[in-house]
N, CA and C atoms as a LAMMPS dump frame, in Angstrom:
ITEM: TIMESTEP
0
ITEM: NUMBER OF ATOMS
291
ITEM: BOX BOUNDS ff ff ff
-5.0000000000000000e+02 5.0000000000000000e+02
-5.0000000000000000e+02 5.0000000000000000e+02
-5.0000000000000000e+02 5.0000000000000000e+02
ITEM: ATOMS id mol type element x y z
1 1 1 N 284.011 0.647 223.189
2 1 2 C 283.443 0.04 222.618
3 1 3 C 282.255 -0.04 222.174
4 2 1 N 281.754 -0.103 220.497
5 2 2 C 280.388 -0.268 220.409
6 2 3 C 279.677 -1.485 220.399
7 3 1 N 278.611 -1.641 220.582
8 3 2 C 277.687 -2.784 220.768
9 3 3 C 278.332 -3.955 219.967
10 4 1 N 278.061 -3.774 218.919
11 4 2 C 278.939 -4.641 217.08
12 4 3 C 280.309 -5.064 218.468
13 5 1 N 281.308 -4.309 218.731
14 5 2 C 282.558 -4.524 219.018
15 5 3 C 282.95 -5.376 220.353
16 6 1 N 281.932 -5.603 221.298
17 6 2 C 281.333 -6.231 222.092
18 6 3 C 280.791 -7.872 221.898
19 7 1 N 280.049 -7.635 220.78
20 7 2 C 279.742 -9.011 220.43
21 7 3 C 280.705 -10.187 219.719
22 8 1 N 281.567 -9.194 219.165
23 8 2 C 282.699 -10.042 218.001
24 8 3 C 283.77 -10.433 219.214
25 9 1 N 284.199 -9.209 220.33
26 9 2 C 284.721 -9.961 220.922
27 9 3 C 284.744 -11.262 222.213
28 10 1 N 282.583 -11.254 222.083
29 10 2 C 282.601 -12.185 223.277
30 10 3 C 282.08 -13.522 222.264
31 11 1 N 282.056 -13.509 220.56
32 11 2 C 282.16 -14.578 220.092
33 11 3 C 284.039 -15.078 220.264
34 12 1 N 285.026 -14.418 219.673
35 12 2 C 286.318 -14.236 219.861
36 12 3 C 286.617 -15.328 221.197
37 13 1 N 286.03 -14.601 221.796
38 13 2 C 286.525 -15.05 223.356
39 13 3 C 285.919 -16.744 223.381
40 14 1 N 284.881 -17.002 223.044
41 14 2 C 284.212 -18.295 223.336
42 14 3 C 284.353 -19.281 221.393
43 15 1 N 285.129 -19.158 221.072
44 15 2 C 286.278 -19.566 220.022
45 15 3 C 284.87 -19.334 218.989
46 16 1 N 284.015 -18.834 218.604
47 16 2 C 282.726 -19.243 217.576
48 16 3 C 283.742 -18.794 216.075
49 17 1 N 284.734 -17.901 215.999
50 17 2 C 285.547 -17.212 214.79
51 17 3 C 286.579 -18.654 214.796
52 18 1 N 287.214 -19.304 215.541
53 18 2 C 287.885 -20.326 215.391
54 18 3 C 287.573 -21.326 215.442
55 19 1 N 286.693 -22.158 215.483
56 19 2 C 285.74 -23.421 215.603
57 19 3 C 284.52 -23.278 214.819
58 20 1 N 284.006 -22.448 214.413
59 20 2 C 282.76 -21.992 214.126
60 20 3 C 282.589 -21.516 212.089
61 21 1 N 281.742 -21.725 211.723
62 21 2 C 281.64 -21.673 210.213
63 21 3 C 281.173 -20.528 209.764
64 22 1 N 280.101 -20.455 208.684
65 22 2 C 279.55 -19.973 207.919
66 22 3 C 278.462 -20.542 208.112
67 23 1 N 278.605 -21.618 208.153
68 23 2 C 277.068 -22.876 208.01
69 23 3 C 276.506 -22.969 209.115
70 24 1 N 277.376 -22.95 210.31
71 24 2 C 277.225 -23.411 211.096
72 24 3 C 276.317 -21.638 211.272
73 25 1 N 276.551 -20.763 211.623
74 25 2 C 275.838 -19.705 211.854
75 25 3 C 274.723 -19.717 211.26
76 26 1 N 274.559 -19.884 209.757
77 26 2 C 273.378 -19.701 209.55
78 26 3 C 272.117 -20.877 209.975
79 27 1 N 272.859 -21.805 210.239
80 27 2 C 271.338 -22.593 210.872
81 27 3 C 271.394 -22.267 211.774
82 28 1 N 272.095 -21.322 212.911
83 28 2 C 271.819 -21.067 214.47
84 28 3 C 270.872 -19.663 213.665
85 29 1 N 271.335 -18.816 212.807
86 29 2 C 270.075 -18.162 212.31
87 29 3 C 268.607 -18.669 212.097
88 30 1 N 269.085 -19.308 211.106
89 30 2 C 267.196 -20.252 211.092
90 30 3 C 266.716 -20.561 212.774
91 31 1 N 267.567 -20.859 213.495
92 31 2 C 267.051 -21.213 214.561
93 31 3 C 266.113 -19.729 215.806
94 32 1 N 267.722 -19.05 215.767
95 32 2 C 266.653 -17.739 215.607
96 32 3 C 265.224 -16.7 215.457
97 33 1 N 265.448 -16.876 214.354
98 33 2 C 264.367 -16.903 213.63
99 33 3 C 263.041 -17.556 213.619
100 34 1 N 263.182 -19.032 213.814
101 34 2 C 262.132 -19.758 214.204
102 34 3 C 261.667 -19.053 215.577
103 35 1 N 262.355 -19.296 216.419
104 35 2 C 262.5 -18.16 217.69
105 35 3 C 261.403 -17.074 217.509
106 36 1 N 261.942 -16.18 217.227
107 36 2 C 260.922 -15.263 216.676
108 36 3 C 259.667 -15.5 215.965
109 37 1 N 259.573 -15.94 215.255
110 37 2 C 258.255 -16.345 214.341
111 37 3 C 257.488 -17.24 215.472
112 38 1 N 257.563 -17.763 216.323
113 38 2 C 256.941 -18.427 218.024
114 38 3 C 256.964 -17.321 218.545
115 39 1 N 257.625 -16.01 219.069
116 39 2 C 257.298 -14.8 219.613
117 39 3 C 256.083 -14.104 218.888
118 40 1 N 256.506 -13.658 217.546
119 40 2 C 255.523 -13.014 216.737
120 40 3 C 253.671 -14.211 217.147
121 41 1 N 253.985 -15.223 217.136
122 41 2 C 252.092 -15.824 216.708
123 41 3 C 251.729 -15.893 218.407
124 42 1 N 253.277 -16.168 218.947
125 42 2 C 252.249 -15.793 220.695
126 42 3 C 252.327 -14.678 221.113
127 43 1 N 252.311 -13.542 220.703
128 43 2 C 252.565 -12.058 220.408
129 43 3 C 253.202 -12.112 222.213
130 44 1 N 254.245 -12.832 222.476
131 44 2 C 255.283 -12.897 223.351
132 44 3 C 256.175 -11.574 223.144
133 45 1 N 255.946 -10.395 223.495
134 45 2 C 257.103 -9.409 223.719
135 45 3 C 258.683 -9.82 224.153
136 46 1 N 258.849 -10.033 225.403
137 46 2 C 260.175 -10.596 225.517
138 46 3 C 260.762 -11.234 224.994
139 47 1 N 260.2 -12.793 224.523
140 47 2 C 260.709 -13.616 223.165
141 47 3 C 261.119 -12.656 221.785
142 48 1 N 260.504 -11.617 222.166
143 48 2 C 260.66 -11.008 220.711
144 48 3 C 261.733 -10.656 220.747
145 49 1 N 261.773 -9.709 221.88
146 49 2 C 263.28 -8.617 222.108
147 49 3 C 264.301 -9.444 222.143
148 50 1 N 264.162 -10.564 222.465
149 50 2 C 264.914 -12.013 223.018
150 50 3 C 265.629 -12.062 221.593
151 51 1 N 264.593 -13.099 220.386
152 51 2 C 265.293 -13.604 219.308
153 51 3 C 265.548 -12.291 218.379
154 52 1 N 264.953 -11.229 218.452
155 52 2 C 265.636 -10.387 217.522
156 52 3 C 267.133 -9.974 217.915
157 53 1 N 267.539 -9.816 219.452
158 53 2 C 268.427 -9.077 220.032
159 53 3 C 269.442 -10.604 219.811
160 54 1 N 269.155 -11.846 219.623
161 54 2 C 269.701 -13.245 219.31
162 54 3 C 270.418 -13.377 218.181
163 55 1 N 269.07 -12.853 216.894
164 55 2 C 269.499 -12.428 215.334
165 55 3 C 270.761 -11.552 215.476
166 56 1 N 270.247 -10.166 215.864
167 56 2 C 271.788 -9.418 215.33
168 56 3 C 273.388 -10.536 215.546
169 57 1 N 273.255 -10.731 216.929
170 57 2 C 274.074 -11.306 217.769
171 57 3 C 275.032 -12.607 216.456
172 58 1 N 273.862 -13.554 216.009
173 58 2 C 275.031 -14.166 215.288
174 58 3 C 274.768 -13.611 213.89
175 59 1 N 274.247 -12.912 213.402
176 59 2 C 274.417 -11.976 212.193
177 59 3 C 275.785 -11.349 212.351
178 60 1 N 276.507 -10.808 213.054
179 60 2 C 277.35 -10.101 213.677
180 60 3 C 278.343 -11.262 213.205
181 61 1 N 277.836 -12.117 214.379
182 61 2 C 279.232 -13.091 214.028
183 61 3 C 279.285 -14.415 211.995
184 62 1 N 277.925 -13.92 212.03
185 62 2 C 278.29 -14.615 210.513
186 62 3 C 278.891 -13.623 209.501
187 63 1 N 278.47 -12.587 209.455
188 63 2 C 279.385 -11.221 209.263
189 63 3 C 280.636 -11.086 209.62
190 64 1 N 281.081 -11.335 210.564
191 64 2 C 282.925 -11.751 210.338
192 64 3 C 283.557 -13.144 210.218
193 65 1 N 282.529 -14.044 209.867
194 65 2 C 283.267 -15.333 209.574
195 65 3 C 283.262 -15.197 208.107
196 66 1 N 282.039 -14.023 207.431
197 66 2 C 282.516 -13.838 206.26
198 66 3 C 283.676 -12.699 205.428
199 67 1 N 283.787 -12.192 206.47
200 67 2 C 284.81 -11.292 206.011
201 67 3 C 285.165 -9.868 206.194
202 68 1 N 283.733 -10.141 206.431
203 68 2 C 283.008 -8.696 206.241
204 68 3 C 282.396 -8.184 207.904
205 69 1 N 281.849 -6.672 207.85
206 69 2 C 282.005 -6.04 209.464
207 69 3 C 280.365 -6.556 209.396
208 70 1 N 279.477 -6.695 210.439
209 70 2 C 278.439 -6.45 210.31
210 70 3 C 277.872 -4.931 209.296
211 71 1 N 278.889 -3.724 210.424
212 71 2 C 278.26 -2.322 210.507
213 71 3 C 278.298 -2.29 208.569
214 72 1 N 279.653 -2.674 208.01
215 72 2 C 279.37 -2.731 206.44
216 72 3 C 278.739 -3.165 205.818
217 73 1 N 277.481 -3.898 206.27
218 73 2 C 276.285 -4.632 205.901
219 73 3 C 275.427 -4.547 206.146
220 74 1 N 275.233 -3.282 207.529
221 74 2 C 273.825 -2.463 207.541
222 74 3 C 273.865 -1.378 206.435
223 75 1 N 275.69 -0.396 206.352
224 75 2 C 276.006 0.796 205.439
225 75 3 C 274.923 0.314 203.675
226 76 1 N 275.641 -0.895 203.885
227 76 2 C 275.451 -1.184 202.091
228 76 3 C 273.736 -1.162 202.024
229 77 1 N 273.137 -1.905 202.9
230 77 2 C 272.086 -2.315 202.102
231 77 3 C 271.425 -1.058 202.823
232 78 1 N 271.585 0.072 203.454
233 78 2 C 270.676 1.267 204.103
234 78 3 C 271.09 2.132 202.703
235 79 1 N 272.33 2.041 201.907
236 79 2 C 272.647 3.062 200.845
237 79 3 C 271.492 2.412 200.259
238 80 1 N 271.439 1.014 199.552
239 80 2 C 270.525 0.81 198.329
240 80 3 C 269.2 1.278 198.815
241 81 1 N 268.277 1.16 200.148
242 81 2 C 266.975 1.641 200.366
243 81 3 C 266.625 2.724 200.817
244 82 1 N 267.853 3.589 200.47
245 82 2 C 267.057 4.833 201.078
246 82 3 C 266.487 6.097 200.131
247 83 1 N 266.515 5.59 199.188
248 83 2 C 265.987 6.573 198.323
249 83 3 C 264.677 5.36 197.481
250 84 1 N 264.572 4.426 197.776
251 84 2 C 263.632 3.35 197.429
252 84 3 C 262.639 3.661 197.579
253 85 1 N 261.787 3.827 196.766
254 85 2 C 260.127 3.975 196.675
255 85 3 C 259.162 2.578 196.151
256 86 1 N 257.808 2.609 197.176
257 86 2 C 257.307 1.967 196.605
258 86 3 C 255.903 2.2 197.646
259 87 1 N 255.28 0.859 197.937
260 87 2 C 254.178 0.968 198.577
261 87 3 C 253.721 0.029 199.049
262 88 1 N 253.238 0.425 200.058
263 88 2 C 252.419 -0.832 201.488
264 88 3 C 251.403 -1.341 200.838
265 89 1 N 251.76 -2.878 200.688
266 89 2 C 250.987 -3.452 200.222
267 89 3 C 250.55 -4.888 201.237
268 90 1 N 249.267 -5.053 201.811
269 90 2 C 248.662 -6.016 203.094
270 90 3 C 249.789 -6.13 203.506
271 91 1 N 250.457 -4.85 204.098
272 91 2 C 250.866 -4.959 205.051
273 91 3 C 252.945 -5.127 205.02
274 92 1 N 252.436 -5.226 203.704
275 92 2 C 254.742 -5.322 203.434
276 92 3 C 254.847 -4.251 202.346
277 93 1 N 255.918 -3.597 202.429
278 93 2 C 256.451 -3.075 201.6
279 93 3 C 257.508 -3.606 200.023
280 94 1 N 256.545 -2.913 199.365
281 94 2 C 257.075 -3.257 197.677
282 94 3 C 257.475 -2.431 197.088
283 95 1 N 258.519 -2.862 196.427
284 95 2 C 259.457 -1.877 195.485
285 95 3 C 259.079 -1.44 194.201
286 96 1 N 259.271 -0.119 194.019
287 96 2 C 258.5 -0.137 192.873
288 96 3 C 259.986 -0.466 191.459
289 97 1 N 259.31 -1.161 190.826
290 97 2 C 259.997 -1.67 189.971
291 97 3 C 261.14 -0.254 188.872
Protein backbone atom coordinates (compact mmCIF):
# COMPACT_ATOMS: atom_id res chain seq x y z
CA UNK A 1 0.00 0.00 0.00
CA UNK A 2 1.25 3.50 -0.77
CA UNK A 3 1.00 6.34 1.75
CA UNK A 4 -2.20 7.76 0.25
CA UNK A 5 -3.88 4.35 0.45
CA UNK A 6 -2.78 4.07 4.08
CA UNK A 7 -4.19 7.53 4.80
CA UNK A 8 -7.52 6.63 3.17
CA UNK A 9 -7.67 3.39 5.19
CA UNK A 10 -6.90 5.34 8.38
CA UNK A 11 -9.71 7.81 7.58
CA UNK A 12 -12.11 5.02 6.67
CA UNK A 13 -11.57 3.16 9.95
CA UNK A 14 -12.15 6.36 11.92
CA UNK A 15 -15.46 7.15 10.24
CA UNK A 16 -14.30 10.27 8.42
CA UNK A 17 -15.93 9.16 5.17
CA UNK A 18 -19.16 8.06 6.84
CA UNK A 19 -19.60 10.88 9.33
CA UNK A 20 -17.51 13.71 7.89
CA UNK A 21 -18.14 15.86 4.87
CA UNK A 22 -16.32 18.31 2.63
CA UNK A 23 -17.27 21.29 4.81
CA UNK A 24 -15.85 19.78 8.00
CA UNK A 25 -12.68 18.74 6.23
CA UNK A 26 -12.07 22.15 4.67
CA UNK A 27 -12.46 23.74 8.12
CA UNK A 28 -9.93 21.20 9.41
CA UNK A 29 -7.63 22.22 6.54
CA UNK A 30 -7.90 25.89 7.60
CA UNK A 31 -6.89 24.82 11.12
CA UNK A 32 -3.86 22.94 9.81
CA UNK A 33 -2.81 25.84 7.57
CA UNK A 34 -3.10 28.14 10.59
CA UNK A 35 -0.74 25.82 12.47
CA UNK A 36 1.59 25.88 9.46
CA UNK A 37 1.57 29.67 9.52
CA UNK A 38 2.46 29.66 13.22
CA UNK A 39 5.28 27.20 12.61
CA UNK A 40 6.71 29.43 9.89
CA UNK A 41 6.42 32.57 12.02
CA UNK A 42 8.08 30.78 14.94
CA UNK A 43 10.70 29.14 12.70
CA UNK A 44 9.74 25.78 14.25
CA UNK A 45 10.84 22.98 11.93
CA UNK A 46 9.09 20.17 13.83
CA UNK A 47 5.74 21.97 13.82
CA UNK A 48 6.33 22.93 10.16
CA UNK A 49 6.77 19.25 9.21
CA UNK A 50 3.78 18.20 11.31
CA UNK A 51 1.48 20.86 9.84
CA UNK A 52 2.38 20.03 6.25
CA UNK A 53 1.86 16.33 6.92
CA UNK A 54 -1.47 16.97 8.63
CA UNK A 55 -2.55 19.18 5.72
CA UNK A 56 -1.78 16.41 3.22
CA UNK A 57 -3.79 13.96 5.32
CA UNK A 58 -6.77 16.33 5.43
CA UNK A 59 -6.48 17.02 1.69
CA UNK A 60 -6.44 13.28 1.01
CA UNK A 61 -9.68 12.84 2.96
CA UNK A 62 -11.22 15.93 1.39
CA UNK A 63 -10.47 14.63 -2.09
CA UNK A 64 -12.07 11.27 -1.27
CA UNK A 65 -15.15 12.97 0.15
CA UNK A 66 -15.32 14.88 -3.15
CA UNK A 67 -15.29 11.64 -5.12
CA UNK A 68 -11.72 11.84 -6.42
CA UNK A 69 -8.32 10.59 -5.31
CA UNK A 70 -5.61 12.97 -4.14
CA UNK A 71 -3.32 11.42 -6.76
CA UNK A 72 -5.73 12.56 -9.49
CA UNK A 73 -5.68 16.08 -8.05
CA UNK A 74 -1.89 16.15 -7.92
CA UNK A 75 -1.57 14.75 -11.46
CA UNK A 76 -4.03 17.35 -12.77
CA UNK A 77 -2.22 20.22 -11.05
CA UNK A 78 1.19 19.03 -12.18
CA UNK A 79 0.00 18.66 -15.77
CA UNK A 80 -1.21 22.25 -15.65
CA UNK A 81 2.01 23.68 -14.20
CA UNK A 82 4.62 21.41 -15.78
CA UNK A 83 5.30 23.71 -18.73
CA UNK A 84 4.36 26.96 -17.05
CA UNK A 85 6.82 29.80 -17.36
CA UNK A 86 7.14 32.89 -15.28
CA UNK A 87 9.37 34.84 -12.98
CA UNK A 88 10.19 34.98 -9.30
CA UNK A 89 8.92 38.29 -7.95
CA UNK A 90 9.43 39.15 -4.28
CA UNK A 91 9.87 35.46 -3.40
CA UNK A 92 6.78 34.27 -5.31
CA UNK A 93 6.61 32.54 -8.69
CA UNK A 94 4.33 34.59 -10.96
CA UNK A 95 3.24 32.82 -14.13
CA UNK A 96 3.40 34.53 -17.49
CA UNK A 97 0.03 35.49 -18.87
